[in-house]
ZAFITI-109404 format. One line per field, with one value per residue (C-alpha): residue number from 1; residue in one letter; chain; x, y, z. Coordinates in steps of 0.001 Angstrom, whole numbers, plus 500000, padded with zeros to 6 digits. Each point is the difference from the previous one (the first is absolute). Example, Ala and Ser with C-alpha at 12.3 -4.5 7.8 and 13.67 -1.06 7.14 Angstrom:
2
n = [1/2]
res = [A/S]
chain = [A/A]
c1 = [512300/501370]
c2 = [495500/503440]
c3 = [507800/499340]
% end
This chain:
112
n = [1/2/3/4/5/6/7/8/9/10/11/12/13/14/15/16/17/18/19/20/21/22/23/24/25/26/27/28/29/30/31/32/33/34/35/36/37/38/39/40/41/42/43/44/45/46/47/48/49/50/51/52/53/54/55/56/57/58/59/60/61/62/63/64/65/66/67/68/69/70/71/72/73/74/75/76/77/78/79/80/81/82/83/84/85/86/87/88/89/90/91/92/93/94/95/96/97/98/99/100/101/102/103/104/105/106/107/108/109/110/111/112]
res = [X/X/X/X/X/X/X/X/X/X/X/X/X/X/X/X/X/X/X/X/X/X/X/X/X/X/X/X/X/X/X/X/X/X/X/X/X/X/X/X/X/X/X/X/X/X/X/X/X/X/X/X/X/X/X/X/X/X/X/X/X/X/X/X/X/X/X/X/X/X/X/X/X/X/X/X/X/X/X/X/X/X/X/X/X/X/X/X/X/X/X/X/X/X/X/X/X/X/X/X/X/X/X/X/X/X/X/X/X/X/X/X]
chain = [A/A/A/A/A/A/A/A/A/A/A/A/A/A/A/A/A/A/A/A/A/A/A/A/A/A/A/A/A/A/A/A/A/A/A/A/A/A/A/A/A/A/A/A/A/A/A/A/A/A/A/A/A/A/A/A/A/A/A/A/A/A/A/A/A/A/A/A/A/A/A/A/A/A/A/A/A/A/A/A/A/A/A/A/A/A/A/A/A/A/A/A/A/A/A/A/A/A/A/A/A/A/A/A/A/A/A/A/A/A/A/A]
c1 = [299951/503554/501296/503933/501899/501891/503767/503026/499752/496865/499742/501902/501511/500008/502961/499596/503491/499854/501994/497981/500790/499486/501780/496841/496378/498329/502558/499745/496832/499580/502471/497870/497124/501441/501586/496591/498202/502425/498881/496219/500407/501449/503694/502838/503137/502835/502549/499066/499827/498898/496218/499467/496442/498904/497184/498943/500256/501309/496985/498973/503854/499318/496734/501903/502942/497148/499379/503792/499971/496886/501385/503745/501299/501049/503321/502813/499935/497976/501039/498024/501296/497883/501471/498754/499539/502817/502095/499386/500828/503148/500727/502807/499445/503034/498898/502666/500792/499905/502408/498788/501755/498677/498757/501431/497869/500487/500690/497741/499924/498014/499376/499061]
c2 = [516754/499073/496929/500314/496552/499707/499446/500102/503546/501185/497167/501731/498669/501837/499508/501325/500425/501523/500447/500131/500643/497359/500910/500816/498013/502139/500426/495824/500302/502127/498802/496351/501782/501497/496845/498183/503038/498982/496326/500983/502130/497050/500847/496864/500249/499736/500862/500928/503458/499631/499453/499764/500166/499358/502473/499234/503909/503021/501192/496718/501080/503411/498761/498265/502056/502525/497377/499294/504041/499822/497373/500986/500795/503470/498325/498398/500319/498184/499879/498959/499455/499125/497585/498814/495798/500478/501549/497374/497132/500883/499645/497749/497784/498659/497218/499101/496849/500052/497735/498154/497632/496565/498353/496823/496830/498537/496297/497368/497814/496169/497789/496571]
c3 = [864183/498456/499321/501204/499333/503284/499637/501855/499552/501727/503036/503103/503298/502883/502062/503680/502059/503355/503139/503234/503192/502552/503360/502022/500513/497993/497047/500247/499440/497280/498129/500111/499130/497232/498715/500435/497277/497779/499991/500309/496713/498417/500174/500421/501758/498158/502530/504030/499139/496554/498243/496601/498017/496122/498510/497188/499213/500574/501331/502719/501268/500868/501829/501915/500481/501650/501933/501363/500843/501949/502474/500111/503389/501859/499999/498001/496325/497029/496401/497346/496459/496996/497246/496560/499657/497722/502243/502821/497322/500518/503578/501215/502848/501508/502735/501876/502035/503640/501508/502983/502404/499647/503227/500404/500738/502754/499831/499933/502603/499462/502951/499420]
% end
């Protein structure tokens, strides 16, 4: 057994991006099942149609790619991107503020 040192170039991230139709009842069910299967296989939602998963090696990533292929619905498109942890560490996330209108609180009236 070789003692391979894990580093940012051996650790992998899987990114599953998809666009599934949801016009019919069956399509909605298939889409929901696909999302549930991704979560069951250890993927986390990154955005609504983008799920990510950490894998300790390329071999582990290949295993999860095979699993995803097995439960892809017949309709729609699914893309799987594999990147190293080093590449993933260069991600830039920009979270903009969502403006919400503040509800005015009613004035309190106290009667003694």
